N, C-alpha and C positions, 0 to 999 in steps of 0.2 A: 132597341137595347140602350140602356144608359151608358154614357161614356165612363171609362175608368177614371178614377180620381187622379190628379197629377201626382207623379212620383218624384221624390227628391233623390233620384238614383245617382246623380252626379257627385254627391257628397262622399269624399273618400274616407270620412271619419266614422263610418259605421252608423247605419240608420240615419236619423235626423239630427244627430249630435253635432254641435259646433266643434271647431278645432280647439277652442278654449276649454270646453268640457273634457275633451280627450286628453288635453295636456295636463290638466290639474287633477282629474279624477282617477285616471288609470295609467298615466305616464305614456300616452300615445301607444297603447298596447296593439292597436290595429295596424300600426306601421312597423311593428317589430316582427321578427321571425316567430312563427307559431311555436310555442314552447314544447308542444307534444309532437315529437317526431317518430313515435312508435308506429308499428304496423297494425295496431289494433283497429277493429272495425269502427265505423262512424255512423251515428244515428241522427244525422242532421236534417237538412232540407228534404231529404228523400222522403221523410215521413209525409211531406206534403203530397207525395204521390199517392199516398193512401187516400187523401182527400179526393183526388180526381175520380177514383173508383167509387168512393162513397157518395160523392155528389151526384154521380150518374145514377146510383141506386136510390138516392133520396132517402137514405136511412142510415142510422148509426151502425157502424161496423161492429160485429161481434167477433171477438178473438177467443178461440178455444184452444187450450193447450192441455197436454197430458200432465197430470200432477205426478209427483215423485212416487205416489202410491199406486199409480196406474189408472186413477180415475180422471175425470174431465173437470176442468175449471173453466167456466164461461165468464168472460169479462162482460159485464152489462147484461146479465141474465134478467134484469128487471124489465118491465114492459117498455120503458123508454128506449131500450137498447135494440129493439127489433123494429122491422119495417112497420110503419103505421100510416094511416091515411092522414093527409095534410088538412087540418081543420082551419077555418078562418080564425085569425088571431083576435082575441077579445081586446078591445081598446085599452083595458086597464093593465094588461100584462100579468106576468107571473107574480105571485104574492112576494112582496119585498122589492119588486121592480116596477111598481105602479107609479111611475112618474113620467113626465114628458121628456124624452131623450134630448140631451143637449146636442145641438148641431156642431159639427167640426167648425173651428174658428181659430183666429189668431189674435184675439183680444188680450190686452195686457192686464188681465185680472183673473180671478178665480170665477168662472162662469158656472152657475148652478141651475137646476131646473126651476121652472115657474112654480111659485108657491113655496120656495125654500129660501132661507136666510143663512147668513154666515158671520163668523167673527174670527179675527186673528187671535189665536190663543196666546202665543208667545213668539217673540222674534229673537233672532240672533242678537246677543248682547244684553238682553234684559236681565237685571240682577235677580238671582235666586238665593244667594247665600247672604248671611248677615255680614254687613260691612262692605258689600259690593256696591259700587257707585252706579248711577244711571248711565246708560250707554251714551257715549259721545264719540262719533266716528272720527273726529279730528284729535281726540285725546285718548286713544286706546293705549292700554298698558297690559302687560302680561298678568300682573297682579289683579287688575280689574276683571280681565277675561276669565281668570280661574274661578271667579265667583258669579259669572254670568252664563246665560244659556249659550251653548256652543254653536258652531257654524254648520251649515249644510246638514240639517236634520234628515234622517233616513227612516230606519225602523222605529215604530212607535208601539208602546204597550200601555194600556190603561188598566190599572189594578184597583180592586176595592180597598177602601180605607175604613176599617171598622171603628166605630165609636165617634166618627166625625161626620155629621149629617151632610149629605150632598157633596161629598168630596171623594176624589179618586187620586191615585198616584200615577202620574205620567212619566214614563221612561222613554228616553230618546237616544238614538245613535247619532253621532256627528261624524259623517264619513270622511270628509276631506275639506281643505281650505282652498279658496281661490284668491290668492294674494292680490291679483290685479284688481279685483272688485272690492277688496278690503282696505287697501292702503293707497292714499293719494301719492302719486309720483313713484310707484313701486318700480324698482330696477331689478329685474329677474336675475341679472348676472351678479348683482351686488346687494343682496338683501342685508338689512341691518340685524344685529342681534335682537333688538327689541321686536322687530317684525317676526323673526323666527320664533321667539319665545311666546308671542301672542298666538301664532299659529299652533304651537305646541298645546297651548291652553285651550284653543278652540276645537281641537280634535276630541275624541273620546265619547263619554256618556254623560247625560244629564238626568237627574231624578228631581221632579218638581211636583208638589201637590197642587191640584187644580180644584177650583170651586165650581160646582154646577149651578146654573141658574134654574130655579125650580120649574118655571113655566116654558122653558125653551131648551135647546141643546147647547147654549152658550157655555163656554168654559173660560175661566180666568185663573191665572197663576196665583198661588198663595206664596208670596215671597218670604223668605227667611223662615219657612216651616222647618221643624227639626229633622224631617226626613229628606229635605232637599239636599242635593249632593252634586258635585262635579268631579268627574274622573277624566284624566287627560294624559298627555304624553309623558309626564313625569310622575304620575301616580303609581303606587305599588300594586302589582298583580301577582298572585301566587300560581305557580305551575303545579298541577296535581295530576294524578294518574300515572300510567306506566312509564312515560318518558321523563317525568320529573326527576331531576338529578342526573340525567344522562350526560355523558361527556359531550354529546352533540349540542347541549344547551348551556354549557358553562362558559362564562366570560371572565375577564379579569376583574370586573366589578362584582360578579356573582359566581365565585368559584364553586358553589354548591349546585348551581343550575336550578334554582327553585324560586327566585324572586325576579320578576321582570318589571322594568319601568315602562309603563305606557301600554296603550292599546291603539292600533292604527287602522284607519280606513274601515270602520265598522259600518257594514251595509245592512242587509236584512237580518232577521233574528227569529226569536220565538218566545212564547210564554209557556212556562211549564205548569202541569197540574198541581205542583206543590208550591206555587207562588213565587217563583223566581223568573228572571228573564235571561235569555240567551242572545249573544251578540256575535255575529260572524265577522272576523277580520278578513277583508277581501284583498284589495290591490296594495298590499303592504310592500311589495317589491320595489315600488317607485321611490320610496323614501331612502333607500340605501344606495351607496356609491361604491364603484370599483369592485363589482362582483367578478369572480374568476373561475369558480368551480363549476363542474358539470351540473351539480344540484342547483347552484345559483341560476344557471341558464334555464333549467327545466322550470324554475319558478319565475322566470322573466326578469331577473335582476340584471340591470345594465352594467356594462364594464367601465363606464365613465362616471363623471360627476352626476349627481341627482338634479332634478328640476329645481327643488327648493334650496339646495345647497346646505342642508342641515349638517352635513358632515364637517363643515367649517367650524361649527359651534359645539359639536358633541361627537367625540370619536366613536361612539357606539354605532353611528350611521356610516362609518368608513370601514368597509369590510377588509381592507388591507390591515387594519389594526385590530378589528374585532370580527373575525370571520363567522363566528357562531351567533352573533347578535340577530341576524336575519331569521335564524331558526326559531327565535322566541316570539315571532309574529306569524299570523296565519292560523290561529286557533279559534275555537269557540269559547267565549268568555261567559261564565255564569255569574250573575249579580243577584244579591238579595236586597231588593229595594226597601224592605222593611227594617233593615239593620244598617244604619248609616255609619257604623263603626266597623263593619265587616270588610274583609279584603276580597275583592272579586277573584275568581279562580279561572285559569286557563286550562280547559279540560283536554289533556293530551290523548286520552283514549278515543276521542272523536276524530283524530287525524289532523294533519296540517296540509292545508291547500288554500285556495282563494275562496273562503267560505261565503256563500250567499244563502243564508237561511239556516235554521236549525229548529225545526218544529217537532216536538214530541207527540207521540201517540202511545197509549198504554195497551199492553197485551191483556188477555183475559185474566191472567193471574197478577196483573199490576206492575209489570216491568216496562219501563219507558223504552220506546224505540224512537230514535231521532233521525229524520230524513234530511239530507244535506246536498246542495249543489256546489260544484266548483265552477265559478263564473269565468270561463276561458273558452275560446274556440277550441273544439275538439277535445274537451276534457270530460270528466266523469260525474256520475251521480252515485251517492253513497248512502248507507244507513248504518247506525250503531244500535245494537240490541243489548240493553243492560242485563246483567245477570242478577240484579237485586230488585226486590219489590218495593214499591212506594208504600210508605206508611200514611194512613189517612189521619186527618185531624191537625190541629194547630198547636199541639203541645211542643215544648222545647225539644223533647226527645225525638218526636217525629220530624221536626224541622232539621235537626242535626243529622238524623239518618238520611233524609231525602237529599241533603247536600252532598252525599257520597254516591248517589245513584249513577252518575255519569263517569265514574272512575273505573268501573269494572264491567266487562262485557266484551262483545265481539264487533269489530269493524268490518263492514262488507262494502264491495263495489259492484255495480250493476253491469250485466252483460245481456244484450238483446240479440236474439237469433232469428233469422228468417228461414223460410221453408221452401224457397224456389231455387232452381239452379242459377248460378251466377251469370250464365250466358243469356238468361232471360231479362237481366237488368241492364238496360242500355244507357241509362243516365238521362233519359228524356221524361221519365215519369210514366212510360208505357207499362201497362199491366203485364205481369207474367202470365203464363198459360193457365194457372189455377184461378185467375180472376181477382186476386187480392194480394196486397202486401201484408203479411202477418207473420207471427212467430211467437216464441216464448221468451221469458226472461229468467235469469238466474242471478242470485246473490252469491258472489264469490267471497269467501272469508279471507281477510288479510292478516289479522292478528287478534288474539284474545288476551285481555288483561284480567288477572285474578288477584286475590288477596296475597298470594305468594309470588307474584311476578307475572310476566307476560310471555306469550308464545307466538312466534311468527308462523304464518301459514304460507309464506311466500319464499320459495327456494332462493337461496343466495342472499337473503336479507335477514338481519336480526330484527327482533321486535322493536327495538329503539329506532332502527332505520325505517321500518314500516310506518311507525307513528310520526316520525319527523319528516320523512320523505315519502309521504303517502302517494303522491302523484307517480313516483317511480314504481311503487308497489302495484298500482293500477295498471301501469304499462306492462309490467312483467306477467300479470295474470290474464291479460287480454281483455280488459274492460272495454266497453263500447264507447267510442268517441261521440260526443253530443254537441249540440249547438248552444253553447253558453248556458248551462243549467243554472238558472237563477233561483228565485224563491220557490219553495216547496211547501205544500199545505195538505195534510190529510183531512178529509171531510169528517167533521164530528158526527155526521149522521150516517153516511154510507161506509166510511172507512176507506174509500178510494183515495188515492194519493194523486195530487195534481202538481205537475212540474212545469214551470214557466221556462221555455226555451226561447231566448230573446231574439236571436238572429245569428247568421253566419254566412257572409257573402264569399267566403274563401273556399267553399265546397268545390272540389274538382280543379282548383287553380294550381298551376305549377306542380309541385310535388305533394300537394295536399291530397287527402284521400279521395278516391273515385267513388262512383256509384255502387251501392249495394242494395239489398232488398229494403233495408230500413232507411235508405237515403237515395231514392231514385231520381231526385233533381239536383242540378248543379248550383243553384242559387237559392238563398233563403234570406230575403231582405226584411221580412216581416215577422218571422218567428211563429211559434205554435205552442199549444198547451197539450202536454202528454197526460193521459189518464192511465193509472196503474192500479191493478187489483191484485193484492197478495193472495196466494193460494189459500183457499178455505177462510179467507178474510182474517188470516192470522198475521199480525205485523212481524212476527218472528220467523215466518216461513222462509224457505230458501229458494222459492220460485214465485213468479208472478206472471200475469197476463197484461198486455199493454195495447193501447190504441190511441189515435189522435182524437182528442175531444174537440179541439178548435185549431184551425190553421188560419193565421191572421192575414190581413190584407184588405183590399177593396172587395166588398161583397160581390161586385160585378165581375171580378176576376174568377174564371173557372177553377183556378187552383186553390181558392179559399174554401173553407168548410166550417160549419157551425153546428156540429153534432146532428146534422140532418134537418135543422130548423130552416124554414124558407129564408133564403138569403136577402130577399128584397125587404125583409122586415127586421133587419139587424143594423146596428151601427158599424161603421168601418173602424177597424182597430189595427194597430201596428206596434210591434216590439213589446210584447208582454214582459213585465218585470216582477213586481211584487204581487202577491195574491193573498186573499183572506176570505173567510166565510162570514155570512151574516146569520142572524138567528133562524132564518127560514131555509138554510141549506144552499143558498145561492153563492156562487164563487164571484168575488170581486177582484178585478185585475187593474193594476196601475201600469202605465206604460212609460218607456224610456227610449226616446229616439224616433218618434213617429215619422214615417216616411211618406205619409199621405197628404202633406200640405197643411195639416192642422197641428195645433199645440198638443202636447201630451195630456192625458186625462185619466179618469177613473171610470171603469165599466163594471156593470153587474151582469152575470149570465146565469140562467137557470141550469141546474145540473141534473134535474130529474123531472118526471111527469111529462105531460104532453107538450110543454113548452121548453123542454130540454134544448139548450142551444140558443134560446132567445137572449140576445146580448144588446144592452142599452147603455149609452154613455150617460154618466151621472154628472160629471164636471170636467172642465178643462182648467189648466193652470196658466200662469202668465208667460210672457216672452222668455224664451231661453230656459224655462224651468222644466223639471221632471217631477212626476207624481210618485211619492214614496209612502211607505209605512201605513197603508190604509187600516183603519179600525172601523167596523160597522156594528154599532149597537142598535138597540131598539129605536132610540130617539135621536141618534146623532151619527154622523159620519165624520171621522177625523182623518186628515191627510197631512203629510209633511210636504211642503212645497220647497223642493231642493233646487239650488243654483239658479234662482230667477235672474234674468238679465245676462246670463252667461252665453253671450253671442260673440262671434268674431269681431274684433275691433273694440269690444267693450272695455271700459276701465272706470275708475271712480270719476275721472275727468270727462269721460265720454260714455255716460250710461246708456244702455239699450232698453232699460225698463225702469219705471219709477214705482214699482210695486214693493212693499204694500202701503207706503206712506205718502206717495204722490211726488210731484215735481219738486226738485231741490233737495230731496232726501236720498240718502244712500240706499241702494237696494239691499234687502235683508231676507235670507232664508227664514221661513216661519212655519208654524203649525196652524192649521185652519180647522175649525169645527163648522159643520153644516147641519141644519135641522129644518123640519117643516114649520112654516110660520103659524099653522093652526095648532101646533103642539102634538100632532099625531105621530105615529110610528113611521119610520122611513119606508117608503115604497108600499104602503098598505092602504 
C-alpha cells in the first residue's frame, strides 16, 4: 500500500492557510468563538462516515426518501448511481478531462498540463478606466487605484459582447486587501489615510472588456472601453427588496435606509440567465469595530478595534457611532455589466449572512431559484425561490422586468435528517445497524416577500428581522449545521446541486456539536462535496435527497471517497472551495487551504457515466496563492490567482513569491487564461 501523503495538520489556521491569509481575509475567524451557539443539528465531517460505507461497497450510494406526496424520490437513479463493475480506465479520461493530470507540487508558478499554454490576462493595478495611470507599486494613490483593476480577484464571469468580434466582458470580485503585501513599510497599528483609501479603492468589483486571440485561448484587456467599470468601498449601491428602508438599515448618512456606500469582501457569485452577475458579500464583519449587540456577535463582529483601523478614518466603520452600518453589508449584489451607468443592487430578499455563491437555476415555468452557502463553521445552506417569471429576449422591457426577479419570493434554509437511532452514532464513523448513513432533506421557509410587503414564517421574528438577521432565523427553525458551505452550483445538465463544504476541524471539540447521523466523524480537515437532488427535479420543491459525491483527502486514506471511482486513479484533493461546470457536464473544483503538502489547484471531476468520480488535477497556483473563480469554456480555462505570496513573514520588503513578473517585482494577484497549444477544445 502506498503511504499517505504528508499532512499539514499542525497548522492552527485552518487547512493549509497561512496566518497572514487568516488575518487579512477573514479576520482570524478560526481563532474566535464559533458564532453559531444554537442547538441545531450539524452536517459536517460526519458525512465522511458515509464514505466509509460506500468505499466498502465500491459503489455510489443511493439515497431514497419519501416525497411529500407519498411517492419515492431516488437520488442518483441514473445508471452511474448504482453498483457497477469496475472497468479498466481508458488512458484518455472522461470527455472534457482528457489531459495529463498535473502532479502535486510547490512550484512558484501556475503549472498546467503538457500541451497547454497560459497568459496573465490582467494584474492588480492595471489601468482599465480612462485617465488611470500605469501601475507603480512605489507611487500608489487612491485616485489611481479607483481606475485600476482591484486586488485579490475571486469570482469571475465572462459574458458575451454582441457586435464586437472576439470580445467578452470579464467581471471580477475583489475580496480583500493584504496591506502588508501592498505597501512598503506598512505599520498595521498606524496605517495612513492614503493607505486606507487605496485599500478602499482596491476592494469591490471590476468590469473590463477582454479581447480574444483568434487562434488560442489568450485574453488581453481592452483598457478604457466604455463598459469598463470600477466599483469599490465608496461607490453607491441601492438596497432593494423587502428590507429596503427598514429601521434596521438606516444610518445618520442614509436616514431612508436605501443607499449604501460600498461592497465588502466579495467572494464567490453567479451569472444569471438574464445577463447580470451576482456577488456575495462574505467576511464583512472584520471591517467593523466595537461591536456590542447579540446580533453583532452572531455575525462575528469583534468588540475591539478592527485589523485595518478603518474606523479611524470613517465613522461608519465604528459601530459605537453607527450601529446599523454593519447591517448594510452581507448581502448578494446584482450588477448589470452592460449598463455602466446603472447602480448595483443589494438584494435583501436573499437574506443577510456571509454569502459564498449565489447561482440561479430556473424552474420549469421560468422562475429563478438561487442557491447560497453561508461560509462559517456550523452555519447553513439556503435557497431563494422567486415568485416572478423571467422574460426572454434582450428588449429593454425584458431587462427592466428581469432586474426585479430577486426582490419577490420565499427564502428557505436547509434541514437534513437521518433515519438511525442516536445511540447507534458513536462519533467514530462506525455504521449504524441499517448499514448506511442516510436521510431526507427539507427546505424550511423563513420569510416571503411580495409586492405588498413581506411575511415572516419564523415565530418571534418580524420579516425585517428575518431578512437582516437571517442567521438567527436559521437558528430558530432548527436548520442543519454544516461545514463551511462555500460555493454552490446546480448542474445545467442533470439539475443536481453540488455544494462545496471546505472543512471544519472543530467538530466535537469543547462545546461544539457532537456526532449525529449526518456527522459521524469528529474531524474534517479536507472537506467534501455534497450532491443534492430536489424532489421531482423541481427547484421549487420543499424537499430533497442528498448524498456525498466526493470526500476529499489523500486517495490512500480509507475515509476518502470519489463517487465509487477507483481511488488509485484520481488526484489527491483537499479543501474544495469554488465550483463550476464545463460544457460536457464535468464539475470543476478550485481549492483553498490544501493540507496535503501541495499548492492549491483546479480539478475536474466527471459527474455521470461510467467515469463518474474520475478526478484529475488541471493546474496548481504559485506559493501562498488560492485558486478562485474558475470559468471553463470550450477553448479556455480562466482562473483568479488570489493572494499569491501570502505566507507567514512575507512583506513587500521580504517577498515569499515573485509571481507573476519575476524577481524584483511586487507580487500581484492576477487572472490567468489557459488553453491547448494546438487550438483544440479543453480536455477533448
